[in-house]
N, CA, C and O atoms as a printed pandas DataFrame, in Angstrom:
     atom_number atom_name residue_name chain_id  residue_number  x_coord  y_coord  z_coord
0              1         N          MET        A               1   87.400   89.762   64.735
1              2        CA          MET        A               1   88.255   90.802   65.613
2              3         C          MET        A               1   89.894   90.311   65.096
3              4         O          MET        A               1   90.652   89.390   64.791
4              5         N          ASN        A               2   89.657   92.048   65.330
5              6        CA          ASN        A               2   91.301   91.865   64.147
6              7         C          ASN        A               2   92.643   91.677   65.670
7              8         O          ASN        A               2   92.429   92.511   66.549
8              9         N          THR        A               3   93.287   91.173   65.825
9             10        CA          THR        A               3   94.705   90.655   66.284
10            11         C          THR        A               3   95.718   91.952   66.518
11            12         O          THR        A               3   96.215   92.565   65.573
12            13         N          LEU        A               4   95.843   92.129   67.262
13            14        CA          LEU        A               4   96.930   92.889   68.042
14            15         C          LEU        A               4   98.700   92.046   67.760
15            16         O          LEU        A               4   99.135   90.941   68.085
16            17         N          PRO        A               5   99.395   93.374   66.919
17            18        CA          PRO        A               5  100.462   93.159   67.053
18            19         C          PRO        A               5  101.361   92.579   68.234
19            20         O          PRO        A               5  101.111   93.375   69.138
20            21         N          GLN        A               6  102.192   91.724   68.707
21            22        CA          GLN        A               6  102.596   91.882   69.864
22            23         C          GLN        A               6  102.979   92.829   70.731
23            24         O          GLN        A               6  102.384   93.244   71.725
24            25         N          TRP        A               7  104.201   93.196   70.204
25            26        CA          TRP        A               7  104.527   94.679   71.010
26            27         C          TRP        A               7  103.378   95.852   71.513
27            28         O          TRP        A               7  103.770   96.841   72.132
28            29         N          ALA        A               8  101.645   95.619   71.132
29            30        CA          ALA        A               8  100.740   95.727   71.676
30            31         C          ALA        A               8  100.322   95.288   72.722
31            32         O          ALA        A               8  100.176   95.870   73.796
32            33         N          GLU        A               9  100.084   94.096   72.404
33            34        CA          GLU        A               9   99.919   93.301   73.214
34            35         C          GLU        A               9  100.392   92.383   74.300
35            36         O          GLU        A               9   99.918   91.364   74.804
36            37         N          LEU        A              10  101.926   93.365   74.572
37            38        CA          LEU        A              10  102.075   93.471   75.943
38            39         C          LEU        A              10  102.663   94.653   76.516
39            40         O          LEU        A              10  103.158   94.626   77.643
40            41         N          LEU        A              11  102.636   95.674   75.814
41            42        CA          LEU        A              11  102.149   97.110   75.929
42            43         C          LEU        A              11  100.580   96.861   77.085
43            44         O          LEU        A              11  100.666   97.314   78.226
44            45         N          VAL        A              12   99.532   96.288   76.741
45            46        CA          VAL        A              12   98.615   96.345   77.184
46            47         C          VAL        A              12   98.501   95.985   77.775
47            48         O          VAL        A              12   98.101   96.566   78.784
48            49         N          SER        A              13   98.827   94.158   77.736
49            50        CA          SER        A              13   99.674   93.332   79.300
50            51         C          SER        A              13  100.233   94.348   80.403
51            52         O          SER        A              13   99.663   94.578   81.469
52            53         N          PHE        A              14  100.688   94.563   80.245
53            54        CA          PHE        A              14  101.680   95.720   80.879
54            55         C          PHE        A              14  100.962   96.433   81.660
55            56         O          PHE        A              14  101.153   96.070   82.820
56            57         N          PHE        A              15  100.093   97.427   81.571
57            58        CA          PHE        A              15   98.950   98.350   82.275
58            59         C          PHE        A              15   98.134   97.439   82.642
59            60         O          PHE        A              15   97.869   97.684   83.819
60            61         N          ILE        A              16   97.307   96.070   82.137
61            62        CA          ILE        A              16   96.661   95.326   83.165
62            63         C          ILE        A              16   97.013   94.844   84.360
63            64         O          ILE        A              16   96.400   95.122   85.391
64            65         N          ILE        A              17   98.288   93.891   84.294
65            66        CA          ILE        A              17   98.697   93.986   85.539
66            67         C          ILE        A              17   99.255   94.819   86.213
67            68         O          ILE        A              17   99.363   94.352   87.347
68            69         N          LEU        A              18   99.845   96.197   86.136
69            70        CA          LEU        A              18   99.981   97.020   86.467
70            71         C          LEU        A              18   98.907   96.953   87.212
71            72         O          LEU        A              18   99.069   96.083   88.068
72            73         N          GLY        A              19   97.870   97.471   87.289
73            74        CA          GLY        A              19   96.815   97.780   87.406
74            75         C          GLY        A              19   96.013   96.836   88.476
75            76         O          GLY        A              19   95.462   97.165   89.526
76            77         N          ALA        A              20   96.150   95.378   87.773
77            78        CA          ALA        A              20   95.698   94.694   88.676
78            79         C          ALA        A              20   96.390   94.319   90.112
79            80         O          ALA        A              20   95.822   93.844   91.095
80            81         N          SER        A              21   97.790   94.666   89.961
81            82        CA          SER        A              21   98.601   94.535   90.986
82            83         C          SER        A              21   98.953   95.589   92.314
83            84         O          SER        A              21   99.247   95.292   93.472
84            85         N          PHE        A              22   98.762   97.275   91.500
85            86        CA          PHE        A              22   97.864   98.085   92.901
86            87         C          PHE        A              22   96.327   98.024   93.010
87            88         O          PHE        A              22   96.061   98.541   94.095
88            89         N          THR        A              23   95.526   97.751   92.580
89            90        CA          THR        A              23   94.159   96.874   93.154
90            91         C          THR        A              23   94.798   95.673   94.511
91            92         O          THR        A              23   94.709   95.759   95.736
92            93         N          PHE        A              24   95.216   94.970   93.926
93            94        CA          PHE        A              24   95.464   94.031   94.794
94            95         C          PHE        A              24   96.261   94.654   96.010
95            96         O          PHE        A              24   95.469   94.404   96.918
96            97         N          ILE        A              25   97.070   95.150   96.461
97            98        CA          ILE        A              25   97.773   95.718   97.053
98            99         C          ILE        A              25   96.976   96.587   98.332
99           100         O          ILE        A              25   97.148   96.633   99.550
100          101         N          GLY        A              26   96.048   97.220   97.409
101          102        CA          GLY        A              26   94.884   98.327   98.070
102          103         C          GLY        A              26   93.712   97.880   98.797
103          104         O          GLY        A              26   92.990   98.334   99.684
104          105         N          SER        A              27   93.819   96.377   97.802
105          106        CA          SER        A              27   92.337   95.687   99.067
106          107         C          SER        A              27   93.521   94.598  100.033
107          108         O          SER        A              27   92.954   93.725  100.690
108          109         N          LEU        A              28   94.549   94.623  100.093
109          110        CA          LEU        A              28   95.259   93.974  100.704
110          111         C          LEU        A              28   95.794   95.013  102.275
111          112         O          LEU        A              28   96.418   94.413  103.151
112          113         N          GLY        A              29   95.527   96.270  102.430
113          114        CA          GLY        A              29   96.140   97.613  102.794
114          115         C          GLY        A              29   94.344   97.516  103.223
115          116         O          GLY        A              29   94.594   97.435  104.425
116          117         N          LEU        A              30   93.506   97.487  103.203
117          118        CA          LEU        A              30   92.527   97.786  103.404
118          119         C          LEU        A              30   91.927   96.628  104.181
119          120         O          LEU        A              30   91.106   96.928  105.047
120          121         N          LEU        A              31   92.252   95.212  103.976
121          122        CA          LEU        A              31   92.019   93.968  104.992
122          123         C          LEU        A              31   92.637   94.001  106.204
123          124         O          LEU        A              31   92.065   93.647  107.235
124          125         N          ARG        A              32   94.497   94.657  106.141
125          126        CA          ARG        A              32   95.277   94.491  107.016
126          127         C          ARG        A              32   95.858   95.950  107.966
127          128         O          ARG        A              32   96.708   95.980  108.856
128          129         N          LEU        A              33   95.253   96.781  107.534
129          130        CA          LEU        A              33   95.826   98.262  108.694
130          131         C          LEU        A              33   94.201   98.343  109.411
131          132         O          LEU        A              33   93.049   98.121  109.036
132          133         N          PRO        A              34   94.960   98.845  110.788
133          134        CA          PRO        A              34   94.715   98.163  112.135
134          135         C          PRO        A              34   93.335   99.094  111.978
135          136         O          PRO        A              34   92.402   98.452  112.461
136          137         N          ASP        A              35   92.720  100.868  111.279
137          138        CA          ASP        A              35   92.220  101.450  112.497
138          139         C          ASP        A              35   91.556  102.084  111.253
139          140         O          ASP        A              35   92.252  101.976  110.244
140          141         N          PHE        A              36   90.434  102.688  111.093
141          142        CA          PHE        A              36   89.496  103.570  110.111
142          143         C          PHE        A              36   90.973  104.460  109.637
143          144         O          PHE        A              36   91.682  104.047  108.720
144          145         N          MET        A              37   91.278  105.679  110.386
145          146        CA          MET        A              37   92.168  106.414  109.112
146          147         C          MET        A              37   93.489  105.539  108.050
147          148         O          MET        A              37   93.611  105.697  106.835
148          149         N          ALA        A              38   94.481  104.495  109.063
149          150        CA          ALA        A              38   94.872  103.896  107.851
150          151         C          ALA        A              38   94.227  103.079  106.585
151          152         O          ALA        A              38   94.732  102.989  105.466
152          153         N          ARG        A              39   93.050  102.533  107.005
153          154        CA          ARG        A              39   92.486  102.088  106.443
154          155         C          ARG        A              39   92.088  102.741  105.099
155          156         O          ARG        A              39   91.908  101.885  104.233
156          157         N          LEU        A              40   91.895  104.036  104.667
157          158        CA          LEU        A              40   90.988  105.210  104.401
158          159         C          LEU        A              40   91.775  105.107  103.283
159          160         O          LEU        A              40   91.358  105.018  102.129
160          161         N          HIS        A              41   93.056  105.123  103.684
161          162        CA          HIS        A              41   94.639  106.055  102.183
162          163         C          HIS        A              41   94.334  104.675  101.473
163          164         O          HIS        A              41   94.732  105.011  100.358
164          165         N          ALA        A              42   93.798  102.986  101.257
165          166        CA          ALA        A              42   94.169  101.717  101.377
166          167         C          ALA        A              42   93.438  101.977  100.138
167          168         O          ALA        A              42   94.173  101.701   99.189
168          169         N          PRO        A              43   92.335  102.378   99.770
169          170        CA          PRO        A              43   91.442  102.037   98.299
170          171         C          PRO        A              43   91.322  103.927   97.461
171          172         O          PRO        A              43   91.328  104.294   96.286
172          173         N          THR        A              44   91.204  104.857   99.079
173          174        CA          THR        A              44   91.920  106.089   97.482
174          175         C          THR        A              44   93.229  106.316   97.402
175          176         O          THR        A              44   93.461  107.480   97.078
176          177         N          LYS        A              45   94.250  105.609   97.583
177          178        CA          LYS        A              45   95.649  105.584   96.792
178          179         C          LYS        A              45   95.694  104.530   95.979
179          180         O          LYS        A              45   95.755  104.456   94.751
180          181         N          ALA        A              46   95.656  103.714   96.828
181          182        CA          ALA        A              46   96.417  102.446   95.411
182          183         C          ALA        A              46   95.201  102.023   94.561
183          184         O          ALA        A              46   95.303  102.106   93.337
184          185         N          THR        A              47   94.238  101.645   95.032
185          186        CA          THR        A              47   93.199  101.630   94.014
186          187         C          THR        A              47   92.919  101.884   93.071
187          188         O          THR        A              47   92.633  101.154   92.122
188          189         N          THR        A              48   92.962  103.573   93.198
189          190        CA          THR        A              48   92.429  104.143   92.884
190          191         C          THR        A              48   93.577  104.760   91.618
191          192         O          THR        A              48   93.091  105.455   90.726
192          193         N          LEU        A              49   95.408  104.403   91.600
193          194        CA          LEU        A              49   96.179  103.789   90.493
194          195         C          LEU        A              49   95.345  102.370   89.919
195          196         O          LEU        A              49   95.159  102.107   88.730
196          197         N          GLY        A              50   95.052  101.824   90.695
197          198        CA          GLY        A              50   95.273  100.608   90.186
198          199         C          GLY        A              50   93.894  100.470   89.096
199          200         O          GLY        A              50   94.163   99.745   88.139
200          201         N          VAL        A              51   93.072  100.798   89.085
201          202        CA          VAL        A              51   91.663  101.086   88.205
202          203         C          VAL        A              51   91.531  102.061   87.412
203          204         O          VAL        A              51   90.530  102.290   86.734
204          205         N          GLY        A              52   92.917  102.942   87.460
205          206        CA          GLY        A              52   93.766  103.529   86.368
206          207         C          GLY        A              52   94.391  103.275   85.497
207          208         O          GLY        A              52   94.504  104.070   84.564
208          209         N          GLY        A              53   95.024  102.048   85.509
209          210        CA          GLY        A              53   96.451  101.188   85.080
210          211         C          GLY        A              53   95.518   99.766   84.199
211          212         O          GLY        A              53   96.042   98.985   83.405
212          213         N          ILE        A              54   94.065   99.760   84.631
213          214        CA          ILE        A              54   93.541   98.788   83.975
214          215         C          ILE        A              54   92.843   99.857   82.792
215          216         O          ILE        A              54   92.794   99.517   81.610
216          217         N          ILE        A              55   92.430  100.893   83.166
217          218        CA          ILE        A              55   91.283  101.603   82.258
218          219         C          ILE        A              55   92.228  101.973   81.598
219          220         O          ILE        A              55   91.725  102.292   80.520
220          221         N          ILE        A              56   93.799  102.219   81.522
221          222        CA          ILE        A              56   94.147  103.081   80.442
222          223         C          ILE        A              56   94.911  101.401   80.096
223          224         O          ILE        A              56   95.708  101.817   79.255
224          225         N          GLY        A              57   95.177  100.012   80.154
225          226        CA          GLY        A              57   95.276   99.101   79.131
226          227         C          GLY        A              57   93.834   99.086   78.804
227          228         O          GLY        A              57   94.651   98.165   78.820
228          229         N          SER        A              58   92.859   99.105   78.589
229          230        CA          SER        A              58   91.437   98.763   77.901
230          231         C          SER        A              58   91.960  100.265   77.004
231          232         O          SER        A              58   92.457   99.912   75.934
232          233         N          MET        A              59   91.966  100.976   77.078
233          234        CA          MET        A              59   92.091  101.906   76.352
234          235         C          MET        A              59   92.846  102.146   75.584
235          236         O          MET        A              59   92.745  103.258   75.066
236          237         N          LEU        A              60   93.707  101.447   75.234
237          238        CA          LEU        A              60   94.702  100.950   74.501
238          239         C          LEU        A              60   94.445   99.092   73.328
239          240         O          LEU        A              60   94.843   98.350   72.430
240          241         N          TYR        A              61   93.948   99.246   73.870
241          242        CA          TYR        A              61   93.194   97.523   73.519
242          243         C          TYR        A              61   92.283   98.384   72.378
243          244         O          TYR        A              61   92.759   98.435   71.243
244          245         N          PHE        A              62   91.568   98.759   72.520
245          246        CA          PHE        A              62   90.466   99.173   71.865
246          247         C          PHE        A              62   90.167  100.322   71.188
247          248         O          PHE        A              62   89.099  100.626   70.657
248          249         N          SER        A              63   91.605  101.190   71.269
249          250        CA          SER        A              63   91.860  101.186   70.354
250          251         C          SER        A              63   92.811  101.844   69.342
251          252         O          SER        A              63   92.947  102.816   68.598
252          253         N          LEU        A              64   93.488  100.506   69.854
253          254        CA          LEU        A              64   93.936   99.610   68.797
254          255         C          LEU        A              64   94.181   98.623   67.721
255          256         O          LEU        A              64   95.005   98.409   66.831
256          257         N          SER        A              65   92.442   97.823   68.497
257          258        CA          SER        A              65   92.045   96.654   67.688
258          259         C          SER        A              65   91.388   97.187   66.680
259          260         O          SER        A              65   91.438   96.616   65.591
260          261         N          ASP        A              66   90.389   98.792   66.887
261          262        CA          ASP        A              66   88.897   98.848   66.737
262          263         C          ASP        A              66   89.486  100.050   65.521
263          264         O          ASP        A              66   90.273   99.918   64.584
264          265         N          THR        A              67   88.550  101.485   66.133
265          266        CA          THR        A              67   88.318  102.805   66.176
266          267         C          THR        A              67   88.399  103.457   67.691
267          268         O          THR        A              67   87.840  103.035   68.703
268          269         N          LEU        A              68   89.200  104.529   67.563
269          270        CA          LEU        A              68   89.681  105.157   69.496
270          271         C          LEU        A              68   88.418  105.356   69.951
271          272         O          LEU        A              68   87.352  105.676   69.426
272          273         N          SER        A              69   88.895  105.015   71.384
273          274        CA          SER        A              69   87.757  104.536   72.387
274          275         C          SER        A              69   87.946  105.513   73.485
275          276         O          SER        A              69   88.428  104.925   74.453
276          277         N          LEU        A              70   87.799  106.486   73.665
277          278        CA          LEU        A              70   87.459  107.232   74.450
278          279         C          LEU        A              70   86.385  107.330   75.556
279          280         O          LEU        A              70   86.404  108.316   76.293
280          281         N          HIS        A              71   85.329  106.247   75.740
281          282        CA          HIS        A              71   84.905  105.848   76.862
282          283         C          HIS        A              71   85.160  105.834   78.805
283          284         O          HIS        A              71   84.600  106.250   79.819
284          285         N          GLU        A              72   86.787  104.801   78.260
285          286        CA          GLU        A              72   87.725  104.913   79.976
286          287         C          GLU        A              72   87.367  106.076   80.187
287          288         O          GLU        A              72   86.468  106.548   80.884
288          289         N          LEU        A              73   88.382  106.665   79.323
289          290        CA          LEU        A              73   88.324  107.833   79.710
290          291         C          LEU        A              73   87.605  108.936   80.714
291          292         O          LEU        A              73   88.152  109.433   81.699
292          293         N          LEU        A              74   86.688  109.123   80.400
293          294        CA          LEU        A              74   85.341  109.227   80.830
294          295         C          LEU        A              74   84.946  108.940   82.620
295          296         O          LEU        A              74   84.505  109.521   83.612
296          297         N          ILE        A              75   85.437  107.694   82.183
297          298        CA          ILE        A              75   85.705  106.775   83.615
298          299         C          ILE        A              75   86.574  107.407   84.442
299          300         O          ILE        A              75   86.157  107.995   85.440
300          301         N          ALA        A              76   87.418  107.377   84.239
301          302        CA          ALA        A              76   88.789  107.190   84.714
302          303         C          ALA        A              76   88.477  108.887   85.306
303          304         O          ALA        A              76   88.679  108.902   86.520
304          305         N          ILE        A              77   88.035  110.326   84.761
305          306        CA          ILE        A              77   88.326  111.741   84.870
306          307         C          ILE        A              77   87.278  111.212   86.499
307          308         O          ILE        A              77   87.647  111.511   87.634
308          309         N          PHE        A              78   85.659  110.204   86.109
309          310        CA          PHE        A              78   84.848  110.191   87.375
310          311         C          PHE        A              78   85.668  110.204   88.293
311          312         O          PHE        A              78   85.774  111.070   89.161
312          313         N          LEU        A              79   86.540  108.879   88.110
313          314        CA          LEU        A              79   86.776  107.936   89.683
314          315         C          LEU        A              79   87.821  109.427   90.519
315          316         O          LEU        A              79   87.739  110.024   91.592
316          317         N          PHE        A              80   88.937  109.528   89.039
317          318        CA          PHE        A              80   89.733  110.885   89.797
318          319         C          PHE        A              80   89.073  112.145   90.060
319          320         O          PHE        A              80   89.857  112.581   90.904
320          321         N          LEU        A              81   88.694  112.528   90.007
321          322        CA          LEU        A              81   87.299  113.994   90.390
322          323         C          LEU        A              81   87.088  113.015   92.283
323          324         O          LEU        A              81   87.825  113.118   93.264
324          325         N          THR        A              82   85.890  112.223   92.120
325          326        CA          THR        A              82   85.071  111.879   93.168
326          327         C          THR        A              82   85.788  111.023   93.978
327          328         O          THR        A              82   84.870  110.652   94.708
328          329         N          ALA        A              83   87.215  110.177   94.557
329          330        CA          ALA        A              83   87.833  109.495   94.942
330          331         C          ALA        A              83   88.301  110.117   96.134
331          332         O          ALA        A              83   88.242  109.593   97.246
332          333         N          PRO        A              84   88.743  111.187   95.896
333          334        CA          PRO        A              84   88.933  112.368   96.844
334          335         C          PRO        A              84   88.786  112.812   97.770
335          336         O          PRO        A              84   89.226  112.991   98.906
336          337         N          ILE        A              85   87.418  113.144   96.537
337          338        CA          ILE        A              85   86.199  114.151   97.903
338          339         C          ILE        A              85   85.522  113.326   98.475
339          340         O          ILE        A              85   84.682  113.545   99.348
340          341         N          SER        A              86   85.846  112.287   98.012
341          342        CA          SER        A              86   84.614  110.990   98.891
342          343         C          SER        A              86   85.286  110.435  100.057
343          344         O          SER        A              86   84.583  109.912  100.921
344          345         N          ALA        A              87   86.915  110.489  100.243
345          346        CA          ALA        A              87   88.037  109.630  100.948
346          347         C          ALA        A              87   87.704  111.197  102.136
347          348         O          ALA        A              87   87.313  111.081  103.298
348          349         N          HIS        A              88   87.919  112.200  101.607
349          350        CA          HIS        A              88   88.006  113.526  102.124
350          351         C          HIS        A              88   86.727  113.690  103.536
351          352         O          HIS        A              88   86.966  114.153  104.652
352          353         N          LEU        A              89   85.309  113.123  103.005
353          354        CA          LEU        A              89   84.412  113.664  103.477
354          355         C          LEU        A              89   84.305  111.907  104.544
355          356         O          LEU        A              89   83.365  111.832  105.335
356          357         N          LEU        A              90   85.094  110.923  104.463
357          358        CA          LEU        A              90   84.785  109.857  104.731
358          359         C          LEU        A              90   85.996  110.148  106.345
359          360         O          LEU        A              90   85.849  109.696  107.480
360          361         N          ALA        A              91   87.000  110.964  105.848
361          362        CA          ALA        A              91   87.823  111.335  107.198
362          363         C          ALA        A              91   87.264  112.388  108.424
363          364         O          ALA        A              91   87.286  112.556  109.643
364          365         N          LYS        A              92   86.715  113.001  107.066
365          366        CA          LYS        A              92   85.454  114.507  108.816
366          367         C          LYS        A              92   84.474  113.283  109.059
367          368         O          LYS        A              92   83.637  113.877  109.739
368          369         N          ALA        A              93   84.135  112.348  108.995
369          370        CA          ALA        A              93   82.690  111.437  109.537
370          371         C          ALA        A              93   83.684  110.853  110.117
371          372         O          ALA        A              93   83.644  111.566  111.120
372          373         N          GLY        A              94   84.600  110.103  110.339
373          374        CA          GLY        A              94   85.584  109.882  111.343
374          375         C          GLY        A              94   85.762  110.229  112.397
375          376         O          GLY        A              94   85.427  109.663  113.438
376          377         N          LEU        A              95   86.672  111.842  112.169
377          378        CA          LEU        A              95   86.689  112.772  112.737
378          379         C          LEU        A              95   85.629  113.366  113.981
379          380         O          LEU        A              95   85.510  113.650  115.173
380          381         N          HIS        A              96   85.188  113.319  113.072
381          382        CA          HIS        A              96   83.170  113.915  113.953
382          383         C          HIS        A              96   82.694  112.476  115.055
383          384         O          HIS        A              96   82.317  112.536  116.226
384          385         N          LEU        A              97   82.843  111.492  114.351
385          386        CA          LEU        A              97   82.760  110.455  115.349
386          387         C          LEU        A              97   82.742  109.913  116.289
387          388         O          LEU        A              97   81.947  109.290  116.993
388          389         N          GLU        A              98   84.607  110.454  116.248
389          390        CA          GLU        A              98   85.703  110.171  117.089
390          391         C          GLU        A              98   86.021  108.442  117.156
391          392         O          GLU        A              98   85.893  107.860  118.233
392          393         N          LEU        A              99   86.275  107.992  116.404
393          394        CA          LEU        A              99   86.352  106.637  116.128
394          395         C          LEU        A              99   87.923  106.465  116.964
395          396         O          LEU        A              99   88.354  107.618  116.934
396          397         N          LYS        A             100   88.526  105.968  117.378
397          398        CA          LYS        A             100   89.096  105.004  118.410
398          399         C          LYS        A             100   90.578  104.555  117.312
399          400         O          LYS        A             100   90.612  103.586  116.553
400          401         N          LEU        A             101   91.580  105.473  117.504
401          402        CA          LEU        A             101   93.003  105.003  116.267
402          403         C          LEU        A             101   93.551  104.050  117.417
403          404         O          LEU        A             101   93.072  103.755  118.512
404          405         N          THR        A             102   94.570  103.724  116.861
405          406        CA          THR        A             102   96.132  102.905  117.470
406          407         C          THR        A             102   96.717  103.134  117.790
407          408         O          THR        A             102   97.421  103.092  116.782
408          409         N          ASP        A             103   97.657  103.632  118.868
409          410        CA          ASP        A             103   98.332  104.340  119.323
410          411         C          ASP        A             103   99.534  104.798  118.287
411          412         O          ASP        A             103  100.385  105.621  118.625
412          413         N          ASN        A             104   99.500  104.010  116.646
413          414        CA          ASN        A             104  100.863  104.284  115.753
414          415         C          ASN        A             104  100.569  105.298  114.577
415          416         O          ASN        A             104  101.390  105.744  113.775
416          417         N          THR        A             105   98.543  105.697  114.692
417          418        CA          THR        A             105   98.115  106.911  114.565
418          419         C          THR        A             105   98.003  107.632  115.157
419          420         O          THR        A             105   97.406  107.509  116.227
420          421         N          ARG        A             106   98.658  109.013  114.641
421          422        CA          ARG        A             106   98.563  110.719  114.765
422          423         C          ARG        A             106   97.847  110.859  114.835
423          424         O          ARG        A             106   97.114  110.354  113.985
424          425         N          ASP        A             107   97.426  111.431  115.573
425          426        CA          ASP        A             107   96.308  111.941  116.082
426          427         C          ASP        A             107   96.283  113.951  116.366
427          428         O          ASP        A             107   96.782  114.574  117.304
428          429         N          LEU        A             108   95.676  114.371  115.415
429          430        CA          LEU        A             108   95.789  116.868  115.793
430          431         C          LEU        A             108   95.297  116.499  116.443
431          432         O          LEU        A             108   96.108  116.553  117.368
432          433         N          ARG        A             109   94.128  115.902  116.985
433          434        CA          ARG        A             109   93.586  116.614  117.636
434          435         C          ARG        A             109   93.721  116.791  119.108
435          436         O          ARG        A             109   93.014  117.365  119.936
436          437         N          LYS        A             110   95.118  115.962  119.209
437          438        CA          LYS        A             110   95.131  115.858  120.774
438          439         C          LYS        A             110   96.171  117.358  121.264
439          440         O          LYS        A             110   96.419  117.490  122.463
440          441         N          LYS        A             111   96.932  118.826  119.850
441          442        CA          LYS        A             111   97.117  119.597  119.997
442          443         C          LYS        A             111   96.474  120.031  118.923
443          444         O          LYS        A             111   96.813  119.895  117.747
444          445         N          PRO        A             112   95.492  120.582  119.375
445          446        CA          PRO        A             112   94.839  121.354  118.563
446          447         C          PRO        A             112   94.980  123.033  118.186
447          448         O          PRO        A             112   94.488  123.712  117.285
448          449         N          GLU        A             113   95.947  123.371  119.390
449          450        CA          GLU        A             113   96.239  124.734  119.091
450          451         C          GLU        A             113   97.770  125.225  117.712
451          452         O          GLU        A             113   98.012  126.154  116.942
452          453         N          GLN        A             114   98.440  123.842  118.143
453          454        CA          GLN        A             114   99.470  123.614  116.602
454          455         C          GLN        A             114   98.804  123.950  115.262
455          456         O          GLN        A             114   99.302  124.788  114.510
456          457         N          TYR        A             115   97.657  123.279  114.963
457          458        CA          TYR        A             115   96.894  123.792  113.851
458          459         C          TYR        A             115   95.746  123.973  113.529
459          460         O          TYR        A             115   94.882  123.465  112.813
460          461         N          SER        A             116   96.034  125.604  114.844
461          462        CA          SER        A             116   94.943  126.811  114.026
462          463         C          SER        A             116   95.598  127.880  113.644
463          464         O          SER        A             116   96.613  128.572  113.718
464          465         N          ASP        A             117   94.262  127.649  113.076
465          466        CA          ASP        A             117   94.443  129.357  112.144
466          467         C          ASP        A             117   94.196  130.548  113.386
467          468         O          ASP        A             117   93.413  131.406  112.978
468          469         N          LYS        A             118   94.567  130.746  114.479
469          470        CA          LYS        A             118   93.741  132.093  115.106
470          471         C          LYS        A             118   95.319  132.381  115.430
471          472         O          LYS        A             118   95.881  131.382  115.879
472          473         N          ASP        A             119   95.950  133.256  115.329
473          474        CA          ASP        A             119   96.770  134.321  116.283
474          475         C          ASP        A             119   97.746  133.704  117.647
475          476         O          ASP        A             119   97.199  133.398  118.706
476          477         N          SER        A             120   98.713  133.624  117.513
477          478        CA          SER        A             120   98.868  133.393  119.058
478          479         C          SER        A             120   99.270  134.088  119.854
479          480         O          SER        A             120   99.312  133.721  121.029
């Protein structure tokens, strides 16, 4: 296996550490946030960025050490397309089930006329 130049190792390390940091912050948010709607943001925002950073680091490493590697790009595209859709479906399910929210979470269902499409 070929060794990379030091600048490439530093660049790959930067993206992997950046991705791992975002993933860790997203995991902490999932653990610490008080209710379902607040917890929904942690894995869909921070963890998606974390996986993106790790994938960029992996693409750089394998592209610089061997040949151009685009397999990770397919993973990233799939992740960035499915994460918002699944978060939207989870949020709609939480609203449909009327899950209990903490006082700090804004509940837009309390004044539905404010967010309605109907003419006043």
